[in-house]
Structure formats: C-alpha cells, structure tokens
C-alpha positions as CSV (number, residue, x, y, z in Angstrom):
1,M,122.2,92.3,118.7
2,A,122.3,94.6,121.4
3,N,123.3,97.4,118.5
4,A,120.6,96.6,116.1
5,Q,118.7,97.4,119.0
6,A,120.2,100.8,119.8
7,S,120.2,101.2,116.0
8,E,115.7,100.8,116.0
9,A,115.8,103.2,118.8
10,C,117.8,106.0,117.1
11,L,114.7,105.9,114.3
12,Y,112.2,106.9,117.9
13,P,109.8,108.6,117.0
14,I,108.6,106.9,113.6
15,V,105.5,109.4,112.1
16,L,103.3,108.4,109.3
17,V,101.7,110.0,106.5
18,Q,100.1,109.7,103.6
19,D,101.7,110.6,100.4
20,R,100.3,114.5,99.4
21,Y,100.5,112.6,95.7
22,S,99.9,109.9,96.1
23,G,103.5,108.0,95.2
24,A,103.7,109.5,91.6
25,Y,107.0,110.9,92.6
26,S,108.1,109.1,95.9
27,G,106.8,105.6,95.2
28,G,104.5,105.4,97.5
29,A,100.9,106.4,99.1
30,W,103.0,106.4,102.9
31,L,105.9,108.0,104.4
32,A,107.8,107.1,107.4
33,L,109.8,109.6,108.5
34,A,112.6,108.5,111.2
35,E,113.3,110.5,114.2
36,G,110.2,113.2,113.8
37,D,111.1,115.8,115.8
38,H,114.2,116.4,115.3
39,S,115.4,119.8,112.5
40,C,115.3,120.7,109.4
41,E,115.6,123.6,107.9
42,Q,114.7,125.3,111.0
43,A,111.8,123.1,111.3
44,S,110.9,119.5,112.9
45,R,110.9,116.8,110.5
46,I,107.1,116.4,110.0
47,G,106.4,120.3,109.9
48,W,109.1,121.2,107.4
49,I,107.8,118.0,104.8
50,M,104.3,119.2,104.8
51,S,105.3,121.7,103.5
52,H,108.5,121.4,101.3
53,G,109.9,118.2,99.5
54,P,107.5,115.6,99.7
55,S,105.1,117.8,99.9
56,G,106.2,120.8,98.2
57,N,105.0,121.4,94.9
58,D,105.1,118.5,92.2
59,L,109.0,120.2,90.6
60,E,110.0,120.0,94.8
61,A,108.1,117.2,95.2
62,A,110.5,115.3,91.8
63,A,113.8,116.7,93.0
64,F,113.6,116.0,96.7
65,W,112.5,112.4,95.7
66,Q,115.7,112.1,92.9
67,A,117.9,111.9,95.8
68,H,116.5,111.3,99.5
69,P,117.4,111.2,102.6
70,A,118.1,107.9,105.0
71,W,115.1,109.6,107.5
72,I,112.9,108.7,105.2
73,A,111.0,105.7,103.0
74,T,108.2,104.9,101.8
75,G,105.1,101.9,100.9
76,K,102.1,100.7,99.5
77,T,100.7,100.2,103.4
78,P,101.8,102.3,106.5
79,D,103.6,98.8,108.0
80,E,104.7,98.5,104.3
81,A,106.9,102.7,104.9
82,V,107.7,101.4,108.8
83,A,110.0,98.3,106.9
84,R,111.6,100.2,104.1
85,L,112.4,102.5,106.5
86,R,113.9,100.1,109.0
87,A,116.1,98.5,106.8
88,Q,117.7,101.1,104.8
89,N,118.5,102.7,108.1
90,S,120.5,99.3,108.7
91,I,121.9,98.9,105.8
92,A,123.6,102.9,106.4
93,A,124.6,101.9,109.7
94,M,126.1,99.0,108.7
95,A,127.8,101.3,105.5
C-alpha cells in the first residue's frame, strides 16, 4: 500500500486540459498530465503540450499519439483521463 501511495504522489501536480483536436488523434477529449510542472524540452510539460506534441499541427499530434509518454493519458471526461493516468503509471511502476 505504501508503494502505491508513493507512486501516486509522484504524479502530482496532475494537470487537466481539453484536447485541441477533441480526441481525433488521442482518442479522448481530455488530457491528464503527470508532474505538469516538470520540464520537457526546456519548458514545463504543460507549457510544452500547449504548442507542441498533442497540440502541434496535425502531423505532430498524430505522431505524438503513436507512442506517447507515460506521463500523459486521455479520457472522455476529466475523471477518466486521471484514472487512466493513474492506471498506466501503476503498470509502468510494476514493470
């Protein structure tokens, strides 16, 4: 149980944003980002995704979702996106 709590704490702060393409490439209308304040290519993850990757042009967004990092998940609702983020990160921690 302690490992699950520690793993969960490593996700924070979790940031929720609506998908620019409404799920056309990601499969979900909402994006949940783990550790949104951590850096990604010299910007915070949240800053980076607002103009690159899932929010870039069509080609960039499609390529991003082909093999997206474990720190981002999607869902039809904000709750579903967070639940998927937690699930995929608990699976990654066990691997």
